[in-house]
C-alpha positions as MATLAB code, in Angstrom:
seq = 'MRSTPIYEVHAVKYAHLPRKAWEVQINPDPHDADFPMDYFVWVALPLDESGHRTIGGKPIVIDTGFNATVGKQRGREVKKNPADLLGEIGVDAKEVEDVIVTHLHYDHIGNWDRFPKARFHLQDKEMNFATGRHMCKGPFRHAYECEDIVGMVRALYGGRLVFHDGDEELQPGISLHLIGGHTAGIQSVRINTRNGWLVLASDASHYFWGVNNDKLFSIVYSVADMLAGYDKLKKLADGRVEMVIPGHDAEVMKRYPASGKGLEGISVRLD';
ca = [
      30.602  -17.329    1.193;
      27.668  -18.568   -0.865;
      27.852  -17.804   -4.557;
      24.050  -17.517   -4.813;
      21.890  -15.710   -2.236;
      19.330  -17.721   -0.289;
      15.795  -16.818    0.736;
      13.131  -17.820    3.189;
       9.806  -18.495    1.480;
       6.293  -18.301    2.899;
       2.868  -19.334    1.642;
       0.139  -17.068    3.051;
      -3.395  -18.451    2.977;
      -6.252  -15.989    2.610;
      -9.227  -18.082    1.427;
     -10.506  -21.656    1.228;
     -13.029  -23.435   -0.987;
     -14.434  -26.991   -0.696;
     -14.115  -28.879   -3.975;
     -14.856  -32.354   -5.357;
     -12.752  -34.228   -7.877;
     -15.228  -33.660  -10.721;
     -14.859  -29.898  -10.250;
     -11.073  -29.791  -10.473;
      -9.917  -32.723  -12.610;
     -10.118  -33.874  -16.196;
     -10.896  -37.607  -15.876;
     -11.774  -37.156  -12.191;
     -11.317  -39.595   -9.356;
     -14.148  -42.177   -9.688;
     -14.691  -42.052   -5.929;
     -15.609  -38.347   -6.098;
     -12.820  -37.494   -3.680;
     -12.615  -34.216   -1.773;
      -9.981  -31.837   -3.140;
     -10.430  -28.555   -1.277;
      -8.659  -25.481   -2.619;
      -6.656  -23.077   -0.518;
      -5.805  -19.679   -1.960;
      -2.304  -18.340   -1.382;
       0.070  -15.523   -2.012;
       3.784  -16.151   -1.529;
       6.738  -14.066   -0.416;
      10.510  -14.536   -0.572;
      12.786  -12.709    1.868;
      16.599  -12.587    1.522;
      18.754  -14.144    4.235;
      22.307  -13.376    5.316;
      25.109  -15.901    5.793;
      23.865  -16.782    9.273;
      20.338  -17.486    8.041;
      18.749  -14.313    9.395;
      16.756  -11.837    7.361;
      19.027   -9.376    5.631;
      18.796   -5.912    7.177;
      17.140   -3.733    4.588;
      16.505   -6.762    2.377;
      13.643   -6.273   -0.039;
      10.845   -8.843   -0.176;
       9.656  -10.323   -3.443;
       5.910  -10.970   -3.452;
       4.502  -13.620   -5.757;
       0.875  -12.942   -6.732;
      -1.595  -10.710   -4.921;
      -4.779  -12.783   -4.506;
      -8.341  -11.457   -4.763;
     -10.396   -9.146   -2.559;
     -13.648   -9.656   -0.667;
     -15.795   -8.009   -3.344;
     -14.644  -10.334   -6.110;
     -14.716  -13.248   -3.691;
     -18.378  -12.612   -2.902;
     -19.210  -12.391   -6.608;
     -17.541  -15.758   -7.179;
     -18.797  -17.497   -4.046;
     -15.471  -17.447   -2.196;
     -14.976  -15.943    1.246;
     -11.824  -13.927    1.915;
     -10.918  -14.280    5.597;
      -8.594  -11.286    5.393;
      -7.125   -9.395    2.462;
      -3.791  -10.998    1.543;
      -2.115   -7.583    1.344;
      -2.933   -7.173    5.031;
      -1.922  -10.726    5.912;
       1.579  -10.052    4.569;
       1.992   -7.707    7.494;
       1.789  -10.739    9.793;
       5.203  -11.838    8.513;
       6.693   -8.355    8.464;
       5.994   -7.294    4.889;
       4.313   -3.948    4.197;
       2.444   -4.197    0.881;
       2.685   -0.430    0.404;
       6.496   -0.652    0.360;
       6.953   -3.735   -1.837;
       8.920   -2.905   -4.982;
       8.626   -6.127   -6.963;
       5.622   -8.392   -7.482;
       5.878  -11.468   -9.677;
       2.566  -12.208  -11.378;
       2.413  -15.885  -12.246;
      -0.658  -15.287  -14.427;
      -3.566  -12.872  -14.638;
      -6.438  -14.953  -13.273;
      -8.547  -13.083  -10.731;
      -7.118  -14.980   -7.752;
      -3.524  -14.061   -8.582;
      -3.641  -10.353   -9.466;
      -6.786   -9.077   -7.737;
      -5.151   -6.751   -5.188;
      -2.655   -5.056   -7.484;
      -3.866   -1.658   -6.238;
      -2.655   -2.487   -2.715;
       0.963   -2.405   -3.966;
       1.402    1.237   -5.059;
       5.204    1.146   -5.415;
       5.507   -2.229   -7.088;
       6.754   -3.208  -10.486;
       4.740   -6.156  -11.795;
       6.685   -8.920  -13.559;
       4.667  -10.749  -16.200;
       5.254  -12.953  -19.218;
       4.651  -11.450  -22.674;
       2.479  -14.417  -23.584;
       0.172  -13.943  -20.606;
      -0.573  -10.306  -21.418;
      -1.121  -11.236  -25.056;
      -3.465  -14.039  -23.994;
      -5.478  -11.916  -21.558;
      -5.962   -9.060  -24.040;
      -6.247  -11.011  -27.285;
      -8.741  -13.022  -29.297;
      -8.907  -15.922  -26.839;
     -10.895  -13.712  -24.474;
     -13.753  -13.741  -26.987;
     -14.495  -17.221  -25.632;
     -16.255  -17.557  -22.286;
     -14.337  -20.601  -21.002;
     -11.039  -18.730  -21.372;
     -12.441  -15.428  -20.127;
     -14.181  -16.822  -17.053;
     -11.207  -16.759  -14.662;
     -10.147  -13.215  -15.570;
     -11.551   -9.977  -14.137;
     -11.730   -7.113  -16.614;
     -10.755   -4.479  -14.044;
      -7.606   -6.411  -13.138;
      -6.532   -6.520  -16.777;
      -7.288   -2.822  -17.173;
      -5.211   -2.244  -14.047;
      -2.254   -3.979  -15.645;
      -2.649   -1.882  -18.782;
      -2.557    1.208  -16.571;
       0.533   -0.158  -14.839;
       2.105   -0.618  -18.277;
       1.470    2.981  -19.265;
       2.624    4.098  -15.835;
       5.997    2.423  -16.293;
       5.330   -0.251  -13.673;
       4.921   -3.389  -15.789;
       8.009   -5.445  -16.633;
       7.666   -8.009  -19.401;
       9.604  -11.249  -19.562;
      10.015  -13.525  -22.557;
      10.496  -17.071  -21.371;
      12.977  -18.090  -18.677;
      14.833  -15.189  -17.071;
      16.705  -14.427  -13.866;
      14.946  -11.735  -11.866;
      17.840  -11.341   -9.442;
      20.468  -13.729   -8.075;
      18.688  -16.673   -6.492;
      15.276  -15.983   -8.054;
      14.299  -16.804  -11.631;
      11.112  -16.858  -13.696;
      10.151  -19.779  -15.929;
       7.500  -19.852  -18.628;
       5.427  -23.008  -18.248;
       2.100  -22.537  -20.055;
      -0.687  -25.102  -19.967;
      -3.169  -23.670  -17.482;
      -2.978  -20.364  -19.373;
      -0.879  -19.472  -22.387;
       1.628  -17.480  -20.346;
       1.683  -18.842  -16.823;
       5.116  -18.724  -15.195;
       6.569  -20.436  -12.151;
       9.242  -19.120   -9.796;
      12.502  -20.821   -8.806;
      14.030  -19.667   -5.515;
      17.310  -20.653   -3.895;
      16.825  -21.704   -0.259;
      18.865  -23.262    2.531;
      17.462  -26.620    1.375;
      18.164  -26.141   -2.315;
      16.067  -24.912   -5.196;
      12.396  -24.436   -4.346;
       9.882  -24.090   -7.185;
       6.631  -22.205   -6.649;
       4.553  -23.840   -9.345;
       1.525  -21.614   -8.796;
      -1.195  -22.947  -11.093;
       1.215  -24.783  -13.355;
       0.302  -27.530  -10.865;
      -2.724  -26.718   -8.725;
      -2.324  -29.820   -6.537;
       0.423  -32.240   -5.631;
      -1.343  -34.825   -7.828;
      -0.589  -32.713  -10.881;
       3.189  -32.668  -10.863;
       3.407  -35.997   -8.998;
       0.953  -38.046  -11.064;
       0.437  -36.188  -14.364;
      -3.230  -35.522  -13.565;
      -4.891  -32.613  -15.343;
      -6.618  -29.647  -13.770;
      -9.960  -28.790  -15.345;
      -9.097  -25.247  -16.524;
      -6.516  -25.681  -19.238;
      -5.354  -23.802  -22.320;
      -3.049  -26.576  -23.566;
      -3.004  -30.134  -22.231;
       0.312  -30.761  -23.964;
       1.932  -27.738  -22.322;
       0.475  -28.626  -18.935;
       1.974  -32.110  -19.061;
       5.314  -30.853  -20.370;
       5.205  -28.248  -17.629;
       5.144  -30.923  -14.933;
       8.409  -32.304  -16.283;
       9.929  -28.826  -16.393;
       8.905  -28.096  -12.796;
      10.655  -31.255  -11.583;
      13.759  -30.402  -13.600;
      13.844  -26.902  -12.096;
      13.759  -28.511   -8.636;
      16.773  -30.654   -9.596;
      14.547  -33.718   -9.687;
      13.360  -33.267   -6.097;
       9.607  -33.274   -6.616;
       9.088  -32.526   -2.920;
      10.551  -29.071   -3.611;
       7.745  -28.214   -6.064;
       4.968  -26.317   -4.297;
       1.510  -26.446   -5.936;
      -0.717  -23.414   -6.223;
      -3.897  -24.444   -4.394;
      -3.452  -27.713   -2.530;
      -4.817  -27.573    1.032;
      -2.142  -30.142    1.930;
       0.440  -27.336    1.854;
      -0.852  -26.009    5.184;
      -0.455  -29.492    6.685;
       2.960  -30.410    5.315;
       4.907  -27.307    6.309;
       5.430  -25.567    9.657;
       3.773  -22.292   10.585;
       5.789  -19.210    9.666;
       5.861  -18.195   13.317;
       4.056  -18.264   16.616;
       0.412  -17.329   16.207;
       0.474  -17.891   12.436;
      -0.928  -21.412   12.501;
      -3.492  -21.762    9.731;
      -2.410  -18.443    8.216;
       1.097  -18.838    6.881;
       3.634  -21.656    6.493;
       7.334  -21.565    5.800;
       8.269  -23.563    2.732;
      12.052  -23.527    2.853;
];
């Protein structure tokens, strides 16, 4: 019998945005390379000893994406709301009990209201960052939506916000890890799978070239923390950099198999 539970892990794509190197990198590629961004939410589902989904097993959702209204305001088209897309892999957003919020940028917490039963797991430092003096500055404030932050405050007062201080185990086989860099309180998620420890970097590494090559994404709170974060991500994956999944790289949809028949281009299985 395994000492640590294992999970299947899916990346669900709900939006896409063409991008050039100068838009996404500090010290960009001199050839002005194309680096399109895919937008994902992720979900982990517990498996039994035979590798099948555990009967009655509760999904853990990681991030909730953004909706069509905010997408239109920011020039991004949502193909389908990610809360609805989760249904394609058998997850009902209305019944989800735990949502890990990697950070509070608009594209990671924008559909919080579609998860009415959920507890939201967030780092202390991220809430402090999103509601503190740094938001007086436009460059920091730009990627946050006021109504999302207000929603998290309401969740707090409603007893549905769970704070974490640094690295903590959420439940056996899933742990949260404070990284920082992109924002002051961004966290990544470590999940035990049939192939070993998988690390959902989220925006601690937007693209494979971040964690693989120490390149810097253009939105950054601390360059030092971002670079140190790459090392931490690799350590969490037991040195297997191929087990670190970036937050926005369109290559993810090419490197991993579809989650099931008919889900090509929608969802891939990462484990």
